[in-house]
N, C-alpha and C positions, 0 to 999 in steps of 0.2 A: 314377674320381671327378673327375679334372681335367676330363675332357670334359663331364661334367654341370655342374660348377661354372661352366665357361666359358659353357655354354648358358644357365644360370640368369641369369648376369650380363647376357647379351645380350637377354633377354626384356624387353619393355616392362612397365611397372608393372601394367597391368591383367591381362596374361597371367600375370605372376608371382603376383599376388594370387589369381587363379583357381586356379592350380596349388597354391598353399599351402592354400587352402580345400579343394580336392578331395582332397588327401592328408592333411588334418587334422594338419598338422605343428605340434607345440607349439613356442612361441617360446623356451622355457627353454634356455639354453646355446648358442643360435645367435648367433654374433657376426659371421659373414661368410658369403659364398657357399659357401665350402668346408665350413663347419659344416652349412649347409643341404643341400648335396649328400650329405654323410655321413649326415645324418638321414634323407634320402629313400631311401638305399640300405641302411640298416640292416635286417637280416633281419626283425625284428619289424614295422617299418614297411612293408616290402614285402609281408609276409604279410597284414597288416591290409588293405591295398589290394586284394590278390588275392582276398581273401574276399568283396569286394563286386562282383566281376566275374562275368558269366555265362559259361557253358561255351564259347559261340562265340568270345567275345573271348579267353578263356584259351587256347583251341586255337590261335588265330593267334599269340599271344605265345609259347607253348611250342614250337610247330613252327618258328617263326622262330629261336628260340634253338637248337634242335637242328640246323637246316639251317646256321646260321652256324658252329656248333661243328664240324660235319663237314667244313667247307671248310678249305683250307690257310690258314695265317696270312697276312694281308694281302689275301685275297680279299674281294670286295665282299659285303655282306649280301644275302640273298635279295630278289628283287623281289616286288611285289604279285602279279604274274601267276604267278610260281613258287610262291608261297604258296597261291594259289587252286588250282593244279594238284595240289599235294601234299595239301591238305585234301580235295579231291574224291576223290583216290585212297584216302585213309585212311577217309573216311566212306562211300565207296561211293555217293555222290550228288553231283551237281554243286554247287560253291560258286562263286558269281559273283565276278568281280574287284571289282565295285562293293561287295559285302558285305565283302570282305576290306579294301578301302580304307577303308571306314567304321570298321571295328573297329581298323585300324591307326592311324587318326586319333585315336580315343579313347585308345589306348595312348600315343600321342605327347603328348596333352594331359595325361595322368596322369604323365608323366615316367617311365614304365616302360621306354620304348624311344624310339629316335630314328628318325623317318620323314623321309628325305632323298632327294630325286630318285627317288621311287618305290621306295625300298628301306627295309625295316624292320630295325633293328638293336637288339635288346633289350640293356639294360645287363647287364654280367657278373653283378652281384649278383642281379639279377632272375632270370636264367637259372639261376644256382646254386640259388636258392630253389625254383624249379620242379623242378629235377632231384632235389631232396631229398623231393619229395612222396610218391613211392611208399613211402619209409621211414616216412612218417607216415600211411599208409593212404589217401592221396589219389591221384587218377588221374595217370598219366603223360601225356606229350604225345600218344602214340598213342591212349590211352584217352579223352582229352578229345575228340579228333576222331572217333573211331570208335564210341563207345558210343551206341546209339540211345535216345530218350526212352522212359519207361515207357508201356505201352499204355493207352489210354483205357478206363474202366470201361464195362460194358454200359449201354445206354440204359434209362431207367425205363419201366415199363409205363404205359399210359394211366391206370390206376387210381391208381398211385403218383404220377403227375404231378398229378392232380386233388387228391390228399390233400396233396401238398407245397404246391401253390398256396393251398389253403385255410388251411393252417398258417401260411404266410408272411403272409397277410392278417390272420389273428388276431394274430400277433406284431406286425405293423405297428400295428394298432389299439391293442393293449395298451401298446406303447412310447409312442405319442403320448399316450394317456390318462395313463400314469404320469408322464411328463415334465410334462404340464399340472398334475398335482397337485404335483409337485416345485416348479415355479415359483410356484404359489399359496402353498405352505407356506413357501417361502423369503422370500416377500414379507411374511409375517407374523412369521416368526422365522428369521433367518439361521442357517446351520450353520457351526460353527467348523472351520477347517482345522487339523489337527495340525501341529506343527513338523516332524515327520518325513514329512508328507504323508498325505493321506487324511482321512476323517472319523472322529471318535471313536465309540465304541459307542453312547452315548446318542442322538446325532444320527442315527446309522444306524438304530437301532430306531425312532425317531420318524418318520423319512422312509419307512422300509419300511411302517409301519402306514398312513401317509397315502396312499402310492402303491399299497398293496395288492400288494406284491411281497415276495419273500424278501429277507432281509438281504444275501445275496450279490449280488443284482441291483442294489442301490442304487449302488454304485461305477461299474459300467458305464453305468448310466443317467445318472448325474451327468456322467460323461465325455462321453457322447453330447450332452447338453444344452450342456455347456461348449464342445465342438467346434463346435457350431452358433451359439455366441455368445448363447445364451438365458440363461445364468447365467454369473457370473464370480466369482472370488475377489478381494475387495477388503478390505484391512485385516485379513487373516487370517480372513475370513468369506465363505462362499458366499452370494451374493444374486442376485436377478433383475436383468436389464438392460433397457434400452429395447427392444432387439430382442426380448427375451422377452415383454414386454408386447404388442408388435405381433403376435408369433406367436400369442399367446393369442386374438386376435381373428380369426385365420384359420380356415378350415374344416379338417376332419381331413386331407383329401388334401394341401393346401398345407403343412400342418404336417409331414406325412410327407416331402414333397418337400424341405423345409428340412433335415431330419435326414439324409436320404439324400444330398443334395447335399454337405453338410458331410463326411459319411463319405467320399464319393468324392474330394473335394478334399484330404482328409488322407491318402488312400491313396498310398503311395510309387509313383512312376512305374513302377518295374520290376515291382511286384506288380500294378498296374493293367493294364499291358500283358499280363502273364501271364494274368490272369483274363479279360480281354477277348478274348484269342486262343483261349481254350478255355472258352466259356460253359457248356458242358454237363459240364465236368469236376467230379469230386467234390471238395468242399472239405474232406474228411476225410483219411483216409490217402492217398488218391489224390493230393491236392494236396501233401501233405508229401513223398511220393515224387518228384513232379515237381519240386518246389522243390529237393530234395536233388540231383536230377540236374542241374537248371539252374544251381544255385550250389553246385558241389561242395565249395568251401571255406567256404561260408556259415556252417555250424555253427549254434550256438544263436541268434545274432543274427537270422538270417533266419527261423528257425522261430518265434521269439518274435514277430517282426514280423507274420508271416502269422497266427499264432494270435490276436493281439489283434484284427486286423481281421476275421478269421473269426468270432470271438465277437460282435463288434458287428454284423456282417452278419446273423447269425442273430437277434440281439436286435431289429432293426428291420425284419425281413422281407425283406431283400435275398436271403437264402437260407433254405431250410428243409430239414432233414435233409441238410445238406451239399450241396444242389443249388441252383443259381441259379434264383430265381423268374423269371417272365416280366418283371416290372417291373425286377428286378435285372439281367437280361440287357440290357434297353434302357438302363439306367443305365450299365453298364460299356461299352456300345457308343457312349457319348457322346450319348445322346438322353434327357436328363432330362425333357423334356416328354412324350415317349412313355412313360417310366416312370411319371410321375404319372398319365397317362391310363389306363394299365393298372391301376394301383393303385386309381384312382377307380372303375373298373368293378367292382372286387371288394369295396370297403369298403361297409358299410351306409349307407343314405341318412340324412341328418340330418333331424331333426324340429324343429318350431317351436312346439310346444305341450306342456303338462304337465297332470298331475292334482293338484289340491290336496285334501288329506285333512283330516278333522276332528281328527286327532291331530297336526296341525301339520306333517305330512310332505308332501313334494312328490315325485311320481314322474314321470320322463320315460320315455315308451314307446320311446325309441331315443336315439341320439347327438344331443344338442342342438346347434343352431346356435351358433357361438361367442359371438355377441352376447348371446343369451338366457342361455347358460351363465355368462358373465362377470357379468351382472346378478344372476343367482340366487346366485352365490357371494358377492356382496356383501350379500345379504339373508339367506342361510341357510347352514348348515354342510353339507358333503358327507358323506353317510353311506356310500354305496357308489358305485363308479364302474365300471360294466360297460356292456354295450350299452344296458341300461335303468338309468339312474342314479337315485339318490334323494337328497333333501336334507331338512333339518329346520330349521324356523324356531324360534328361541329368542329370549328377551328380549335375550341378549347379542348375537346375530347382528343383530337389528333395531337395537340400539344402535350396532353397527359401521356399519350402513348409514346411520343418521342422522348419525354422526360424519363420514361421507364426503360428506355434503351432501344426502342424501335427506330427504324428509319423509313424513308419513303418506299424504297424497294421492298423491304420486308413486309410492310403493311400491304402493298399492292399485290405481292406474291400470295400472301395469305388470303386476300379477298378473291383473287382469281381461282384459288383452290376450292373455295366454298360457295361461290356465287353460281346460281343457275341462270343468271341473266347477264353475265359478263360484268364489266366495270363501267358504269355510265361516265361520260366525260366530266360532269360536275364533281363526281367523287374523286376521280384521279387528279383533277385540277386543284381541288381543295387540299388533298394530301400533299401534293408536290409543292404548292405554294406555302403551306404551313411548315413543311420541312425546310424550304429555302429560308424562311424567316426565323426558324428556330435557332436560338442562340445569338440573335442580334444584340441582346443584352446579356451580359454575364454577371453572375453573382458569386462572390467568394469570401472567405474569411480574411479579415484585414491583416492579421498576423503582426500587428505593430504593438509598440509598447503603450500606445495611447489607450487608457481605460475606457474612454467614452466612444471608441471606435471599434466595433466588433466585426463589421463586414463592409464590403464595397460593391458598387455597381459600376460596370464599365461598358462602353459601346462606342463604336466609330460613328454611329448615327447620332450626331449631337442634337438634332431636332427631336428624335425619339427620347433621348435622355432628358431633354428639357421638358418634354411633356410629362414624363414620370416625376420630375422634380416638383411640378406644380399641381399634380393630380391630388385633389383633396381626399380621395379615398385612401391614399397612401400616406397622408399627413402623420398618422400615429407612428410611422417608422422613423420620423425625424431625419429625413434625408438632407444631407449637407453637400453642396457642390465643392469638391476639392479642386478639380480642373474641369475644363469643358467636356472632357471625355470620362469623368469619374465622379461618382457620388459616394458618400459614406453614410453609415448608420450605426447607431449604438446597439442595435439588435443583432442577434446571431444571423449568419448567412442563410440558414435553413428557414428561419421565420420570414426573412425578406424574400427569399425565393418563392415561397408559397403565397405570400401576399401578392406578388407580381403575377403569379400564375392565376390566382383567382381573379385578378383584374384583367386577365387575358392579354398580357404582354408577352412577346416572344422571348422568354427568358430561359436561360440554362445555367446550371450550377457548374462551377469549375474548381479544380484543386489548385495547389500552389504552382504547379507546372503549367497551368492554363488548359488542362485536359478536361473535357466535359465529364461530369460524374452524375450518376442517376440516384436521386434521393427517394426515400420512402416517406410518405407523408406522415403516417402514424405508426408507431411501433406496435408490435403485438403485445397483448396483455401478458404480463409476467405473473404466472400462477405459481406461487411458492407455498409449500406446505407450512401451515402454521403450527409451531411447536407449543401447544397449550399444555400447561401442567395438569396432571390427572388429580382432581380433587379427592377421588376415592383413595388413591395411593397415598396422598398426603395425610388424609385422615387416619388411615391404618398405621402409617409410620408414627403419627402423633400418639395414637392409642398404645402402640407397643412401647414407645419411649416412656410413657407415664405409668406403665403397668409394673407393679412392684412384686409380683408373685402371689401365691395362694394366700399367704397370711395377710398381706396388705389388701388383697381383694376382699377377703372375708371381713376385715375391719372396716373397709370402705362401705361394704353393704350394710353392716350394722349401723354405721354412722349415717348412711342415707336413710335408713328406716327411722332412726331417732330424729333426724332432722325433719323428716316429713311429719312425724308426730308432734314435734315442737311447733312447726308452722301451722298445723291444723288444730293444735291444742287437743290432741287425742290422748286417751288413756290406753296404755298397752300393758300386756302381761310380759314381764321380762324374767327369763329363767337364768339364775346366777349360780355358777359352780362355786361352792364354799369349800374351805379347807377340809380335807378328809373325804372329799368326793360327794358330799351332800349337795343336792340341787334344790334351791329355794326359789319359789315363784313370788315375785312382787308385782302388785298392781300399782303402776307408776304413771305419773304425768310428767314426761321429760321437760326440763326447763332450759338446759344449755349443755354444750359439748365443748371440751377443750383439754389439751394436755393428756390425751389418752384416757380421760375420765368423763363421766357425765353426771349432771346434777338433776334430781327429779323429786317431785312431791309424792310420798307414799300415801295413796288414797285410803288404805286401811288403817295405818297407824297415825295418819295425819301428821307426819314429820317429813323433814327434808333429808334425802339420802344422796351421798356422793359415792358412785361405784365405778370400778375400773372396766373399761371396754373389753379388756382381755378376759374377764370372767364371764362375759355374756355367752350363753349357749344359744338362745333363740329369743326372738321378739315376735309376739303375735298380737293382733288387735284384741282389746278387751271385749268380752261378751256384753 
């Protein structure tokens, strides 16, 4: 431990911070470099780090430990060349010196071993942990180096390949469509995030119905959308983002590209390299077997990691039936443009026209271009979302469009431009009637000094205003008649406006000048970077502040050894420098330390001695 503590102290701050982060060392209880060295060499900490290393790196570490232990005390640690020769002999295949050097460098950075002058020397605690592996059902050094990887599964038939590609395309289209519905719905009514994480059952059911998916698929789709930055949790509620609004105006293929790119960016580097190196490998049991071989100590953490990204890969069409699609293969190979091009060739073409029906429904004969789809969503409610989508115009949906800034002429002009069947009379009548009624009731801010009055409703139609005043669904607004043409409320104007909109009254919001203003129901999620303190930097700063130089470090190490002997009631051999340069060895049982001196029982003379710490040359365990 002394060797590692000295090494830690000699590292520059950046290297020390990097090592602390890589080993995920908790700062609790670490006061100096000796505490840090002890924490790094603690068996649980060593095992946690070993669990994240692949077989090739573990083999270098384990074989270096075995070769070092087999040599006589004082002999130098094995060289990189000797390790390469030994690994080649164990595995039955050549292992290059360059490969071993790279892996040895990784072990050195992780502070599991010391790489010095071309020799790799694992720390004793690390080698001891590896030697205990066979008792835990984990591979020995020889097994790490000699066990071959599991064989690849047989190739799919041409028929199976075509089926898998078709299924991947269908899933890609379904995921893009479902997430588009998710973003649209969250823009109308955000979903609350539970304190323990995840969505509540009511929100899950609502979103599942809107997205036309099973309830179990809601959480993975929400995760996929959040990963791409299309939605975000702000103030305890999931809402759309500016990126989500921009995404809604993209075509189907660019939308898929954004989801796939976000999936790839979030994929852990080790898993990405694994999948890219074996694009035809099965993502089912075959992948699990290979991961278990590659990360022999990975256990559940690696399996869960792969399972999550495997699920999402199937969800968005990167894989199908546990096989990588053509687009997925290109994506994993680092060619996102090629992946988008391959997916574009498989996805159905977008259309730019619809059929308007006399029953106020709108039918799209295929996937609509995003600009038309977005405009239709503002005018009509989505009834079904498949390859051929359908919408329905209602008085409420027209009112929503009018509230967003449309008018009767702009809506009818838009429908004439996209309709293949003209504009049926019922459609035109509904739009013009809704536009004529729009704004019969006006809502605005009260602007008065009365604290219990925040907004007002006014209308020339006293009968309509009277109906609103007695409407039980609006009772929570606490509406109070001020005059026969005016009601007041203690709630803000925006809340009153949307309550009346939901109740399907012809309401419009106005400013202080009486001009109609257009409100947005829900704000976009405000995603702000969280400035979290760096625990590694804080720990390094604390260690540097408490470091008193070489002399204090040496005294601290001696005190640490004596303290350990006191706690364990151990007998140690202490070498003391006497006046005149003579060194005397005492067999002592330390009792206490204080004031720069220590008190101990001399086992040979059977007397108590008090000696200065400054005179100690070395402390070794008694034979």
